[in-house]
C-alpha positions as CSV (number, residue, x, y, z in Angstrom):
1,M,7.0,17.9,23.1
2,K,5.3,15.6,20.4
3,E,7.7,13.9,18.3
4,I,7.6,15.0,14.6
5,I,6.4,12.7,11.9
6,L,7.0,13.5,8.0
7,I,4.2,11.5,5.7
8,T,5.0,11.5,2.0
9,G,2.0,10.8,-0.5
10,A,-0.4,13.1,1.4
11,N,-3.1,12.9,-1.1
12,G,-3.4,8.9,-1.0
13,L,-6.0,6.8,0.9
14,V,-3.4,5.6,3.6
15,A,-2.0,9.0,4.4
16,K,-5.1,10.7,5.0
17,E,-6.9,8.0,7.4
18,L,-3.2,7.3,8.9
19,S,-2.9,10.9,9.9
20,K,-6.0,11.2,11.6
21,K,-5.0,8.5,13.7
22,L,-1.5,9.9,14.7
23,E,-2.3,13.5,15.2
24,K,-3.2,13.2,18.9
25,E,-0.1,11.9,20.1
26,F,2.4,13.1,17.2
27,S,2.8,16.3,15.6
28,V,2.1,15.2,11.9
29,R,3.8,17.0,8.4
30,F,3.3,16.1,4.6
31,L,5.4,16.4,1.6
32,T,3.1,17.2,-1.0
33,R,3.3,18.4,-4.9
34,K,1.1,21.5,-4.1
35,K,1.2,23.1,-0.5
36,K,-2.5,23.9,1.0
37,N,-1.9,24.0,4.5
38,A,0.8,25.1,7.1
39,N,1.7,21.5,7.8
40,E,2.5,20.7,4.0
41,F,5.8,21.4,2.5
42,E,6.3,21.0,-1.3
43,W,8.7,18.9,-3.2
44,D,9.1,18.0,-6.9
45,I,10.3,14.7,-7.6
46,K,11.1,15.0,-11.2
47,N,13.2,17.9,-10.7
48,Q,14.6,16.6,-7.4
49,S,13.6,20.0,-5.5
50,I,12.4,19.7,-1.8
51,D,11.5,22.2,0.9
52,E,14.0,21.4,3.4
53,K,12.1,23.2,6.1
54,A,9.8,19.8,6.3
55,F,12.6,18.0,7.9
56,E,13.3,20.4,10.6
57,N,13.6,18.2,14.1
58,V,11.7,15.5,12.3
59,S,12.1,12.0,14.0
60,H,10.3,9.5,11.8
61,I,9.2,9.6,8.0
62,I,6.6,7.5,6.6
63,H,7.0,7.0,2.9
64,L,3.6,6.5,1.2
65,A,4.5,8.1,-2.1
66,G,4.0,6.0,-5.2
67,A,1.9,6.3,-8.5
68,N,-1.1,4.1,-8.2
69,I,-0.5,0.5,-10.2
70,S,-4.0,0.0,-11.6
71,E,-4.9,3.6,-12.9
72,K,-3.6,3.3,-16.5
73,R,-2.2,1.0,-19.0
74,W,1.5,0.3,-18.3
75,T,3.1,2.0,-21.3
76,D,6.8,2.4,-21.0
77,E,6.4,5.9,-19.5
78,R,4.2,4.6,-16.9
79,K,6.4,1.9,-16.0
80,K,8.9,4.4,-15.5
81,E,6.6,6.8,-13.5
82,L,5.7,3.8,-11.0
83,I,9.0,3.2,-10.1
84,S,10.4,6.8,-10.1
85,S,7.3,7.8,-8.0
86,R,8.7,5.2,-5.1
87,V,12.3,4.9,-5.8
88,D,13.4,8.4,-7.1
89,S,11.2,10.1,-4.4
90,A,13.4,8.2,-1.3
91,N,16.5,8.8,-3.0
92,L,15.5,12.5,-3.0
93,I,14.7,12.2,0.7
94,L,17.9,10.4,1.4
95,K,20.2,12.9,0.1
96,T,18.8,16.0,1.6
97,L,19.3,14.3,4.9
98,R,22.4,13.2,4.6
99,A,23.3,16.8,3.2
100,K,21.9,18.1,6.4
101,N,23.7,15.4,8.5
102,M,20.4,14.2,9.6
103,K,19.4,10.8,11.7
104,L,16.0,9.8,11.6
105,K,14.7,7.0,14.4
106,S,13.0,5.1,11.7
107,F,12.2,5.1,8.2
108,I,8.9,3.4,7.5
109,S,8.1,2.7,3.9
110,A,5.3,1.4,2.1
111,S,5.6,-1.7,0.1
112,G,3.8,-4.1,-2.1
113,I,2.6,-7.6,-1.5
114,N,3.2,-8.2,-5.1
115,Y,6.9,-8.3,-4.0
116,Y,6.4,-12.4,-4.4
117,G,5.2,-12.2,-8.0
118,T,2.0,-11.6,-10.1
119,K,1.0,-15.4,-10.3
120,T,-1.8,-17.8,-8.8
121,T,-0.4,-20.7,-6.7
122,E,-1.2,-22.9,-3.8
123,K,1.7,-21.4,-1.9
124,I,1.2,-19.2,0.8
125,F,4.1,-16.7,0.7
126,T,6.4,-15.6,4.0
127,E,8.4,-12.8,4.4
128,K,11.3,-15.5,3.9
129,D,10.3,-16.1,0.5
130,N,12.3,-14.6,-2.5
131,P,10.9,-12.3,-5.0
132,G,9.0,-13.0,-8.4
133,N,10.4,-12.0,-11.5
134,D,7.8,-9.8,-13.1
135,F,6.9,-6.2,-13.4
136,L,5.2,-5.6,-10.3
137,S,7.8,-7.4,-8.2
138,E,10.6,-5.7,-9.7
139,V,9.3,-2.3,-8.7
140,V,8.5,-3.6,-5.1
141,V,12.2,-5.0,-5.0
142,L,13.6,-1.3,-6.4
143,W,11.3,0.4,-3.7
144,E,12.5,-1.9,-0.6
145,R,16.2,-1.3,-1.8
146,A,15.6,2.5,-1.7
147,A,14.2,2.1,2.0
148,D,17.2,-0.1,2.9
149,D,19.3,2.4,1.9
150,F,18.4,4.6,4.8
151,K,19.7,2.2,7.4
152,E,22.7,1.3,5.1
153,Q,23.9,4.7,4.9
154,N,23.2,5.1,8.7
155,V,20.4,7.9,8.0
156,A,17.7,6.0,10.2
157,E,18.0,3.8,13.2
158,R,15.7,1.1,11.8
159,V,13.8,0.5,8.3
160,V,10.4,-0.8,8.1
161,K,8.6,-2.3,5.0
162,I,5.0,-2.7,5.2
163,R,4.2,-5.1,2.0
164,T,0.6,-4.1,1.6
165,A,-2.2,-6.1,0.0
166,V,-5.3,-4.5,-1.5
167,V,-6.3,-1.9,1.1
168,L,-10.5,-2.2,1.3
169,S,-12.3,1.2,2.0
170,E,-15.4,2.5,0.7
171,K,-13.9,5.9,0.2
172,D,-11.4,5.1,-2.6
173,G,-9.4,1.9,-4.2
174,A,-10.6,-1.3,-5.5
175,L,-13.7,-2.0,-3.2
176,K,-15.0,1.7,-4.6
177,K,-14.6,0.7,-8.1
178,M,-16.5,-2.5,-7.4
179,I,-19.5,-1.2,-5.7
180,P,-21.3,0.7,-8.5
181,T,-21.3,-2.3,-11.0
182,I,-22.7,-4.7,-8.2
183,K,-25.4,-2.3,-6.9
184,M,-26.6,-2.0,-10.7
185,G,-26.6,-5.4,-11.0
186,I,-23.5,-6.3,-13.5
187,G,-20.6,-6.8,-11.3
188,S,-18.9,-10.2,-11.9
189,P,-15.5,-11.8,-10.9
190,L,-12.5,-11.3,-13.1
191,G,-11.5,-14.0,-15.3
192,T,-11.5,-17.4,-13.6
193,G,-12.4,-15.5,-10.2
194,K,-10.1,-17.9,-8.6
195,Q,-7.1,-15.8,-8.2
196,Y,-6.5,-15.2,-4.8
197,M,-6.8,-11.5,-3.6
198,P,-4.8,-10.6,-0.5
199,W,-6.7,-7.5,1.2
200,I,-6.6,-5.4,4.4
201,H,-9.4,-3.1,5.9
202,I,-8.1,0.4,5.9
203,K,-8.4,0.7,9.7
204,D,-6.0,-2.5,10.2
205,I,-3.4,-1.1,7.5
206,C,-3.2,2.3,9.5
207,S,-3.0,0.2,13.0
208,I,-0.1,-1.4,11.2
209,Y,2.0,1.8,10.5
210,K,1.1,3.2,14.0
211,F,2.6,-0.1,15.6
212,A,5.5,0.3,13.4
213,L,6.3,3.8,14.5
214,K,5.7,3.1,18.2
215,N,7.6,-0.1,18.6
216,S,11.1,0.6,18.2
217,D,12.2,-2.9,18.1
218,L,10.2,-3.5,14.6
219,D,12.6,-3.7,11.5
220,G,12.4,-5.4,8.4
221,A,9.7,-6.5,6.1
222,F,6.0,-7.4,7.1
223,N,3.2,-8.7,5.1
224,A,0.0,-6.5,5.6
225,T,-2.6,-8.6,4.8
226,S,-6.0,-10.1,6.4
227,P,-5.3,-13.7,8.0
228,E,-8.7,-14.7,6.2
229,H,-7.8,-15.7,2.8
230,T,-10.0,-14.8,-0.4
231,T,-10.5,-15.0,-4.0
232,N,-11.6,-12.7,-6.5
233,E,-14.9,-14.7,-7.0
234,N,-15.4,-14.8,-3.0
235,L,-14.6,-11.3,-2.8
236,T,-17.2,-10.3,-5.2
237,K,-20.0,-12.4,-4.0
238,K,-19.1,-11.2,-0.6
239,I,-19.7,-7.6,-1.4
240,A,-22.9,-8.2,-3.2
241,E,-24.2,-10.3,-0.1
242,V,-23.8,-7.7,1.9
243,L,-25.1,-5.2,-0.3
244,K,-28.0,-7.5,-0.8
245,K,-27.6,-7.7,-4.4
246,P,-27.9,-10.6,-7.0
247,L,-25.1,-11.6,-9.1
248,F,-26.0,-13.0,-12.1
249,M,-23.5,-11.9,-15.1
250,P,-20.8,-14.5,-16.2
251,N,-17.5,-13.6,-15.1
252,V,-15.5,-11.1,-17.4
253,P,-13.1,-13.1,-19.9
254,S,-9.5,-12.7,-19.1
255,F,-9.1,-11.5,-23.1
256,V,-11.5,-8.5,-22.4
257,L,-9.2,-7.6,-19.4
258,K,-6.1,-8.1,-21.6
259,L,-7.5,-5.9,-24.3
260,L,-8.6,-3.2,-22.0
261,F,-5.8,-3.0,-19.7
262,G,-2.7,-4.8,-21.5
263,E,-0.3,-6.0,-19.4
264,L,-1.9,-4.4,-16.1
265,A,-4.3,-7.2,-16.7
266,S,-2.1,-9.6,-15.1
267,A,-2.3,-7.9,-11.7
268,L,-6.1,-8.2,-12.0
269,L,-6.2,-11.7,-13.2
270,E,-3.6,-13.3,-10.8
271,G,-2.8,-13.5,-7.1
272,S,-1.7,-15.5,-4.1
273,R,-1.9,-15.6,-0.9
274,A,0.5,-14.4,1.9
275,S,1.0,-15.0,5.4
276,S,0.5,-12.3,8.0
277,E,1.8,-14.5,10.8
278,K,4.8,-12.3,11.3
279,I,3.0,-9.1,11.9
280,Q,0.7,-10.8,14.4
281,K,3.5,-12.4,16.5
282,A,4.8,-9.0,16.7
283,G,2.0,-7.9,18.4
284,V,-0.5,-6.6,15.9
285,V,-4.0,-7.7,16.6
286,F,-6.5,-7.3,13.5
287,E,-9.7,-5.4,14.4
288,F,-10.9,-7.0,11.0
289,P,-9.5,-10.4,10.2
290,D,-12.4,-11.6,8.2
291,L,-13.8,-10.4,4.9
292,E,-17.3,-10.5,6.1
293,G,-16.8,-8.4,9.0
294,A,-14.8,-6.0,7.4
295,L,-17.5,-5.3,4.3
296,E,-20.2,-5.0,6.8
297,D,-17.9,-2.4,8.7
298,L,-17.3,-0.5,5.4
299,L,-20.7,-0.7,3.4
300,K,-23.0,-0.5,6.6
301,N,-24.1,3.1,5.2
């Protein structure tokens, strides 16, 4: 009998790719707002309702639900949504499992590399470092706390928190947004371009989740970011090189981004490096440790 895994955030990039990677070895189910397939179960975070059939014989939960950080301006309403989609969703699962008196082998939660704060420094952050003190780090702290509750309340044997960098994929996310302007010859770095941009190839982030699932001694927080560090400017230039396109536009001035995006601009204009040493020492081998190789793989078509 295959072990049953329940994945939240079914429509997200990582969930779609990860499920393909897992379905040979595991039986995969999804929690989703609108059921389309037999292996999907509905939930409504706002109204705190959930189809309890989703949990029958489940051994592991991979919690990927969370509204997109960079999709809209951070109004007060949007900020609440960014937190609720991560925290209230986890709390709803926890409450349901407790009521059913169930215990998971593992609760594996997405988390953000923004844990360390939205700032550009020369420090390379490790999992031992304290959180930052801005909005994004607050989101991540609350998110991880909701995950830790599963272990503290004895609902999961272990909790793994994957502090994810910018996931590079040609199908969605930052890279997909950058490609069209670079192809048109109007791509350019943001602000100074000197802000670091922790990144990870979609295949590598999926490998980390699978590794976390299969290695029962893995517990706690792990940075999921490629070993090679890059800046926003270098990433933009490398994409242009791989696409064989010239870059001749000036950098997008910071004030323009602040006008367009408000407080969200800070997430685009600031960034520090984070170390992936801990996850590598645990046994993860990156398929795409360097940016050029990652981009060539993603943009070869």
